[in-house]
N, C-alpha and C positions, 0 to 999 in steps of 0.2 A: 291443688295441682299447680305445678309451675310450668309455664309455657316458655320454652327456650327458643331462640331464633331457629335452631335446627337440631333435631335429635332423631337419629335413626338407629334403632337397636335390632338385634337379631337373636334367634335361637337356632343352633346349628347341630342337630343330633346326627349321629351316624346310624344308618339302618342295619345295625348288627343284632337287633333284638328290640323288644318293646321297652318303653320307659320304665325305670324302677324309681324307688323313692328318692335316690340321689339326683337322678337326671330331672325328676319333676321339680325339685327345689331350684335347680338352675333355670328351668323353663319359667316357673312362676316368678322368680326374681327378675329375670330379663324382661318379662311382660310388664311387671309392676313398675320397673324403673322407666320403661318407655312411656307408660301411661302417666306416671307421676310427672314426667317432663313434658307432657302434652305432645309426645312424639309418635313416630311410627315404629311398628314391630313386625319384623319379617321372620319367616321360617326358611332355612336353607338346609336341604338334605345333603350331608357331607358323605357322598357315596363314591368318592374318588378311589377308595381302597376296595375295589369290586370283589376280590375273593372273600372278603369278610362280610359282605352284605348278605342279609337273609331275606329270601322272598317273603313278601307280605309285611315285613317289618315297618316299612315306610307308612303303609296304610294304617297299621295298628297305632303307630306313633301319632299320626294326624288325628285318628279317632280319639285317642287318650287326651290330647291337647284340647280338642273341640269339646269333649265331654266336660272338661274343667273350665270351659268358658274362655280358653286362650286361642283366639282366632287371629291369624296373620292379617296384615293390612294390604295384602296383595298376593300375587301368584307365588307359589312355592318354587324356590330355585333348586337346581340339581347340579352338583359338581360334575357328574358324568357327561354333561352337555357342554362343559367349559374347557375342553382340551385345547382349543385354538387360542384361547386367552392365556392359558398357562404357557403354551409354546411361545407366544409373543413376548411374555415377560422373561422367559429364559433366554430368548434371542437378544433381548435388550441388555441383559447382564453379560452375555457372551461378547457382544460388541464392546462393552465397557471393560472387558478383561477381568470381570469379577467372579467368574466361575471357571471350573476346570473339570475335565473328565477324570474319573477315579476307577481304578481297576481292582480295588481291594474288596475282599469278602469279609464277612464278620469274623471268620477265623483268622484272616490276615491281621485284622485290627487287634484281636486278642493276643496273637503272637507278638505284635509290636509292643504290647503292654506286659509281655513276659509271662503269659499264662493262658489257661483255657477260659472260654467264655461260659459263664453260668447261664442257666435257662432264664430268659427274660432280661439279662443284664445288658446295659447299654454303656459302652466305654467311649470316652472322648476320642475323636478321630485324631491320630497323631500327625497328619499332614503328609503322609507317605507320597502321594501323587501330586503334590502341589507343583512340582517342576517336571511333570511328565510321567507316563506310565511305563516307559522303557520297553516299548514294544508289546506290552500286554493290552488286550482289548478293553476298551472303556466299558464299565458296568453301570456307572451312575454319574450324575453331575452334582458337584458340590459348590457351595458359595464360600469364597474366602472370608475368614473371620479374624485372622491374626492381627489386623490393624484396628479392630473395633474397640479394643480396650474395655474399660468398665462400661457396661450399659446400665443406665439408671432410669427408673421410671416410677411414677406414683400410682399406687393402687388406692382407690377410694376407701376401701375397708382395711387393708393391710398396711397402708402408709408407704413410705419410700422403700423401694427394692433395688437390688443391684446384682449383676452377674458378670463375671469375666468369661465371656462366651467362648473364646478360643481355648481357654484352659479347662472349662467345665464341660463343654459340649464338643468343641472342635468345629471344623468346617461342615456346614449344614447341607444335608442331601436335599436337592431340589427335584431331581428325577431319579427314581429308584432303579435298581438293577433289573427288576422285572418289567421295566418300561412304564410303570404307573407314576403319576405325578405325586410328589410328596405333599403331605398335609400342610406343611408350613408355607409352601409357595401358594397352594390352592387357596388357603384361607385368606392370605394377604391380598391376592388378586381379587378375590370375590368380595371381600369387605370394601375395597375401593370401588369396585364396579357397582355395588349396591348403595354406595354413599353412606356406609355405616360410620357413625360417629362414636358409638359407645358399645363396649363389649362387657356383658355381664355373664359370667360362667363360673364353673366350679373351681375351687382352690387347687385341685389337682393339675390344672392347666396353667398355673401361674408361671412355671418355669419355661413355658412356651413363649411367653410375652417378649423376652429379649430377642429371640430369634425373629419373631414377627416384626418387632420394631426396627431391627436392623434391615430387614427386607423392605419395609416401608421407606426407610431412609434411602437405600441404594436404588430403589425403583422410582423415587421421587413422588411417593404417595403420602396422603395426609396421615398424621399421627392420630391415634384414637385414645379415648379415655377408657380405663379399665376398672372393673369391680369384680373381685373373685369371692364367691360365696362360700360359707362353711361346708365342709364335707359331711355327708351322712355316713355313719359307720355301723357295722354289724356288732353283734354281741362280743366278738373277739377283738374289736377295735380296728378292724380292717375297713378300708373304704368300700362302700357298696359299689359293685360293678358287675357287668355281665360275666366277667372272668371269675368272680368269686361267687357266682350263682345267685345274684340278687334277683328277687322275685319281681315280676311285673306288677305295677300298680293296677288295682282294679278300678274300673270306671264304668261298669255296666249299669249300675243302679245309682239312684240319688244318694243312698247311704254310703256306697263305695266311693262316690265322688267326694262327699264330705269328709270321709276318712282320709282319702288321699290328700285333699287340700289341708286338712288339719295337721297331718304329718309335715307337709311342706311349710305351713305357716309356723309351726313350732320351731322348725330348724332355722327359720328366718327371724325368730323372736317377734312374731306378729300374733294378734289375737286370732284364735281359730274360729271357723264358722260355727254358728249355733244351728241346732236342729231345725229351727223354724225359718232360717234365712234362705231365701232363694240364692243360688250361686252368683248371679249377676249383682245382687245387692251386696253380698259379702265382698266380692271383688272390688266394688266401688269403695267400700270402707277400707279394704286392704291397700288400695292405691293411696288413700289419705294417710293411713298409718305409715306407709313407706315414705311418703313425702315428708312427714313430720320427723321420722327417724333419721333421714338423711339430710335434713335441713333444706329441703327444696321449697 
């Protein structure tokens, strides 16, 4: 185990359903990385998107983590309680002239790109309202990105990454048309407030990193280290997710816990737990394996 001067990691699930095999991989990896560094590991419930939250999902997620021996080092945080902090960050950016009100709907953005919007499709924002809404009511608040240029960062697993944010994503929504706070702003503000130093999460979130790093920069917040874990896919090759009907991992019995940890370990190229091993004993060995694999 490597003891670093300061390491604080986190696992931040959305309570839209129970953990599946893919989300368990991210949970285990983030816990292992924190423990291999001799650091702290927090759990934050990302429930800012309240319409998508499922009753009892949070309790089930916490039970699944606990059954697998993954216990946070302090109280669980909730985004739903953090609205004042997000409002303060938005006000800071407004004072700096870095955000603007946007009147565009998704259909307006699609028309600006010359066509209809396919289901689930996200198009780069064309900057229609950068210089005013021309009398239309403001629906959302966006962050200026056109001066950001290439955003480059290093991922501990994937290596150097880059994205031209203005071209590939456009100006980032910080407060949505429905009045809810956008994930990008919430996660950046909360990471800073919790003193997070390292983010370990699934590879499907890698393209969120440049947006979050730009927000860290303009808000004057610390930059974080990132490691994005391999995705778990179904038989058709699609990423496991709640949207694709991924089954919840079973953690009610010792055998189910070992099966769940075996699947996660295999995805992370670690030795799976043996039938005779108590879970805490295997987790200690897994921490050592993780440290060796990542040169800690």
